[in-house]
N, C-alpha and C positions, 0 to 999 in steps of 0.2 A: 217308331211305328209310322207307317205310311197312312196318310189320310186322303180321302175320306175312308172311314171304316165302314165296310159293307156288312149286311146281315150274314153273308156267307163266312166272313171272318170270325164273327162271334160264334157261329155254328161250328166251325172247325175247331176253335179253342174248346168249346163245350164237349165236342166229341173226343178230343184228346184227353180232357179231364175225366170224362166218363170211362175211358179205357184204363185210367189209373186208379190205384187204391184211394180210398177216401182220405187217408192220412197224408198222401202225397200230392193231393190236388192243388192246394194253395201254392206250394213250392213250385210245382210244374207250371201253374198259371203265370206266376211271376217270372219264371224262366222264359216262357213263350213271349211274354210282353217285352222282357229285356232283350231277347234275341231279335224281335221285330224292330225294336228301337236301334239296336246295334246295326242291323242290316240297312235301315233307313239312312242312318248317318253314313255308312259305308257307301251306299249307292249314290248319295248326294256328293260325297267327296271324290269318289273314284270313278263315277259314271259307269259302274258295272255291278252285277249282282254280288251279294256277299256269298262266299263259297259255302258257308254252312246254313245261313238263315234266309237266303234268297233275296226277294225284292223289297223287303221292309213291311210287307203285309202280315197281319196276324195269321192269315190262312197259311201262308208259306212257312212261317215259324212253327205253327201247330203241326204241320204235316211232317216235321222232322221226327215226330213221335207217332206211335200207333194211334189210330183213330177208331173209336167204336163205330159199329154200324149205325146208320141213321135210324132214329127212333121217332115215335110220335111226340109231338110237343107236350102232351099231357103225361109223359113218363116222369114220375117224381124225381128220380136221380138225374135225369137229363135237365130238368128244371133247376135243380140245385146247382148243377155245373154251369148252366146258362147264367144264373144269378151271380155266381162267383165271377164268371168272365165279365159280366156287365159291371160289377162292382170295381173290378180292376181296371176296366176301361174308363169308368168315371174318374177313378183316381189318376189315371194316366193323362186324362184330359183336363186335369186341374180341379178335382173335387166334385165333379159331376154336374157342373153348370152346363146349360145348353150351349151348343155350338152356335156361333153367329150365323145368321141367315145369309144366304148367298143371293 
């Protein structure tokens, strides 16, 4: 996964999850994160975009799947999807610790 992770990356993942059935969301979320990580490694090594997953951003990986229309932030299902995306992001960053200040 390419860093820094932008708010739009999390929103794209949440919209992909919102378009999926509730039972498929965790698997899809992990696949998106895995695809982004694969693309980041590929672009670092080959100096070109990954043919399937793009540039290593979560947004590019999420956009491989259908995205739900944007909804308001107070939509309960969107909030559930956003929380799932943020939990997976925390796990990918090493357990949810804060990123070092720049």
